[in-house]
C-alpha positions, 0 to 999 in steps of 0.5 A: 504756874502753868506754862504751857510754851515750856512744855514738851510731848513725851513719847515712849520709845519704839518697840516691836509690840505694843501693849495698848493703841497708840492711837490719841483719844480725847482732849489735850492735857497739861501734866505739871508737878506746880499746876495744882500742888506748891512744890518745895525743894529741901537739900541735905548741906552736906549734899549741897558741899560736896556738889560745890567741892566738887565744881570748884575742884572740876577743870571745865567751866560746864561739867555734868552730875547727878542730885538724887533724892525722893519726891513725896506729897504733903500731909495735907496734899497742897504741896509736893516736896522733893528731898535732894540727898546724894550727890553723884559726880557721875562719869567724864566717859 
């Protein structure tokens, strides 16, 4: 579902040399993963259990972590699958 009020423009970091003309050209278009494709989420059970155990053992109610995986377009090109297969608790500092 296309939700324009949730979309935010993205920008590139400042640099000393520009590789292209930064002046906007043409109409504004939205780029959303679910606009043209049906998103699917797949997660390994081992990864989910590890993240759950880490969350239960963590002293604070809020903490940061990373879930890593791959994004692929299915063979029928009708959907996009995000497969999460790794958990990284990150660093406290």
